[in-house]
C-alpha positions in Angstrom: -34.8 -52.2 -46.0 -31.3 -50.8 -45.4 -31.0 -47.1 -44.4 -28.0 -45.3 -45.7 -27.2 -42.0 -44.0 -26.5 -39.0 -46.2 -22.9 -37.9 -45.4 -22.4 -35.6 -48.4 -23.3 -32.4 -46.5 -20.8 -33.1 -43.5 -18.1 -34.0 -46.0 -18.5 -30.8 -48.0 -18.4 -28.8 -44.7 -15.2 -30.6 -43.6 -13.5 -29.8 -47.0 -14.6 -26.2 -46.7 -13.0 -25.9 -43.2 -9.8 -27.6 -44.5 -9.6 -25.2 -47.4 -10.1 -22.2 -45.1 -7.4 -23.5 -42.8 -4.9 -23.9 -45.7 -5.6 -20.3 -46.8 -5.0 -18.9 -43.2 -1.9 -21.0 -42.7 -0.5 -19.9 -46.0 -1.0 -16.3 -45.2 0.6 -16.7 -41.8 3.6 -18.5 -43.2 4.0 -15.8 -45.9 3.9 -13.1 -43.1 6.4 -14.9 -41.0 8.8 -15.7 -43.8 8.8 -12.1 -45.1 11.0 -10.1 -42.7 10.1 -6.9 -44.4 12.6 -4.1 -43.8 14.0 -5.8 -40.6 17.3 -6.9 -42.2 17.8 -3.4 -43.6 17.1 -1.8 -40.2 19.6 -4.2 -38.5 22.3 -3.4 -41.0 21.7 0.4 -40.6 22.0 0.0 -36.8 25.2 -2.0 -37.2 26.7 0.7 -39.5 25.8 3.3 -36.9 27.7 1.4 -34.2 24.6 0.5 -32.3 24.6 -2.9 -30.6 22.1 -5.5 -31.7 21.4 -7.9 -28.9 19.4 -11.1 -28.9 17.0 -12.4 -26.2 17.7 -11.3 -22.6 19.0 -14.1 -20.3 16.0 -14.7 -18.0 18.2 -15.7 -15.0 20.3 -12.5 -15.3 17.1 -10.4 -15.7 15.6 -11.9 -12.5 18.9 -11.3 -10.6 19.0 -7.7 -11.8 15.4 -7.1 -10.8 16.0 -8.5 -7.3 19.1 -6.3 -6.9 17.1 -3.3 -7.9 14.3 -4.1 -5.5 16.8 -4.6 -2.7 18.3 -1.2 -3.5 14.9 0.4 -3.5 14.0 -1.1 -0.2 17.2 0.2 1.3 16.5 3.7 -0.1 13.0 3.6 1.4 14.2 2.6 4.8 16.8 5.4 4.7 14.1 8.0 3.8 11.9 6.7 6.6 14.7 7.0 9.2 15.2 10.6 8.1 11.6 11.4 8.7 10.3 9.0 11.4 11.3 8.5 15.0 11.7 5.5 17.3 11.1 5.5 21.1 14.4 5.1 23.0 15.2 4.7 26.7 14.4 6.1 29.1 11.1 6.6 27.3 10.5 2.8 27.1 8.9 0.9 29.9 11.7 -1.3 31.3 11.1 -5.0 31.0 9.7 -6.3 34.3 8.5 -2.9 35.4 5.5 -3.6 37.7 4.3 0.0 37.9 4.5 1.6 34.4 2.3 4.5 35.5 4.6 5.5 38.3 7.6 5.0 36.0 6.1 7.6 33.7 5.6 10.0 36.6 9.3 9.6 37.5 10.4 10.4 34.0 8.0 13.4 33.7 9.6 14.9 36.9 13.1 14.4 35.4 12.1 16.1 32.1 10.5 19.0 34.0 13.6 19.5 36.0 15.8 19.7 32.9 13.5 22.1 31.1 12.9 24.2 34.2 16.6 24.7 34.5 16.8 25.9 30.9 13.9 28.3 31.4 15.4 29.7 34.6 18.7 30.4 32.8 16.8 32.6 30.3 14.1 34.0 32.7 11.4 32.4 30.6 8.0 31.7 32.2 7.9 28.0 32.8 4.9 25.8 32.2 4.3 23.3 34.9 3.2 19.9 33.7 4.2 20.5 30.1 0.6 19.9 29.0 0.2 16.5 30.7 -2.6 15.9 33.1 -0.9 16.1 36.5 -4.1 16.1 38.5 -4.3 12.3 38.6 -1.8 10.9 41.1 -0.6 8.0 38.8 -1.8 7.3 35.2 -3.1 3.9 34.3 -0.4 1.4 33.5 -1.8 0.7 30.1 -1.4 4.4 29.2 2.2 4.6 30.2 3.8 3.6 26.8 1.8 6.3 24.9 2.6 8.9 27.6 6.3 8.1 27.5 6.3 8.5 23.8 4.7 11.9 24.0 7.2 12.8 26.8 10.1 12.1 24.5 8.7 14.4 21.8 7.8 17.0 24.4 11.3 17.2 25.7 12.7 17.6 22.2 10.2 20.4 21.5 10.8 22.1 24.8 14.6 22.0 24.4 14.3 23.6 21.0 12.2 26.6 22.1 14.4 27.2 25.1 17.5 27.5 23.0 16.5 30.3 20.6 19.1 32.9 19.8 17.3 35.4 22.1 15.1 34.3 25.0 11.4 34.0 24.2 8.8 35.6 26.5 6.7 32.5 27.3 5.6 29.2 25.9 2.9 26.5 26.5 2.8 22.9 25.2 -0.5 21.1 24.7 -1.2 17.4 24.3 -4.3 17.5 22.1 -4.6 13.8 21.4 -5.3 10.9 23.8 -3.9 8.4 21.3 -1.7 8.3 18.2 -3.4 9.1 14.9 -3.1 6.2 12.5 -3.0 7.4 8.9 -2.3 6.1 5.4 -3.2 6.5 1.8 -6.8 5.8 0.8 -7.6 2.2 0.1 -4.2 1.0 1.4 -3.1 -0.4 4.7 -2.2 2.2 7.4 1.3 3.6 6.9 2.3 5.5 10.1 1.3 6.9 13.5 1.3 10.6 14.1 1.8 11.9 17.6 0.6 15.5 17.6 1.7 18.3 19.9 0.7 22.0 19.9 3.2 24.8 20.8 2.0 28.3 21.8 4.9 30.7 22.0 5.3 34.5 22.2 8.6 35.7 20.7 10.1 37.8 18.0 9.8 36.9 14.4 13.5 35.9 14.1 13.2 33.5 17.0 9.9 32.0 15.6 11.6 31.4 12.3 14.6 29.9 14.1 12.2 27.4 15.9 10.5 26.4 12.6 13.9 25.8 11.0 15.2 23.9 14.0 12.2 21.6 14.0 13.4 20.1 10.8 16.9 19.3 12.0 17.9 15.7 12.5 21.5 16.1 13.6 20.7 16.4 17.3 18.0 15.8 19.9 17.3 12.3 18.9 18.1 12.5 15.2 14.6 13.0 13.9 12.5 16.0 12.9 9.2 17.2 14.2 6.9 17.8 11.2 4.8 21.0 11.1 1.1 20.2 10.7 -0.2 23.8 11.0 1.1 27.2 11.8 -0.7 30.5 12.7 0.9 33.9 13.5 -0.7 36.9 15.1 0.5 40.2 16.3 -0.5 42.1 19.5 1.3 45.3 18.2 -1.6 47.8 18.0 0.4 50.6 16.5 2.9 50.5 13.7 5.3 52.6 15.7 5.7 50.0 18.4 9.3 49.1 18.5 9.1 45.7 20.2 7.8 43.2 17.6 6.5 40.4 19.7 4.3 37.8 17.9 2.1 35.0 19.1 2.6 31.8 17.2 0.7 28.5 17.4 2.6 25.6 15.8 1.1 22.2 15.7 3.8 19.6 15.1 3.9 15.8 15.0 6.3 13.0 15.5 6.0 10.4 12.8 6.4 6.7 13.5 6.3 4.3 10.5 4.6 1.0 11.0 6.4 -2.3 10.3 5.0 -4.6 7.6 3.4 -6.7 10.3 1.8 -3.7 12.0 0.5 -2.4 8.8 -1.6 -5.6 8.3 -2.8 -5.8 12.0 -3.4 -2.1 12.9 -6.8 -0.7 12.1 -6.8 2.7 10.5 -8.6 5.5 12.2 -9.2 8.2 9.6 -8.2 11.6 11.0 -9.9 14.9 10.2 -6.5 15.9 8.9 -3.4 13.8 8.9 0.0 14.1 7.2 -0.1 10.5 6.0 -3.7 10.5 5.0 -4.0 13.4 2.6 
């Protein structure tokens, strides 16, 4: 007995699929071959003097995109230089220095001498030590780079407050952090380091405003600003008739140091309680 398979059902299904394919293909061709109102729109644009261009040259498009990215990178670097700072000699440990801790002590004495001279010229109470811990004879060598960085910022801050239009009464600088605060946007690599300082000053309102304005200057004293993190102002004048308006201001400032691309991928972020780059 010879068995013959029934192929009528598969054949009918195949013809059905073929017919459906023809219908879909026909509709697609009809849609593609019918430009609709495109020719009319192009003619209208030409009559109005508008240019009608074809496909964009891919190589030219890539070159323009690369040029735009390079320009953007240059702009970003310019903005960073206008806000951030770099450590410069003599606040860098010299190559081959065998006693970085003692080198810091030597630089601290030099800065104290310069600021003490400014204070004496104006009869301003001078703060010995400038907020650094001077009880220890020599700091640890591994702490010297950070301390020198803070010393650079401290001298800039001290020079500003000792050059007000009229002499201030007194000042004090505090070093609240033992390490830089690494900050950055949420869920992104760290962006910068903040080096905070706190200034306590008693002076008139005009001089306090002058200090705040001068902190933002970049034309002198290293070519970078000190950014204000917080500011409080109180008055000891108990009676409105008091003629001498002396105010106590507490200004927390920070020097901002942007991380390089390599540092951003290798520096662990330490989320601060409040940081300029981490808000």
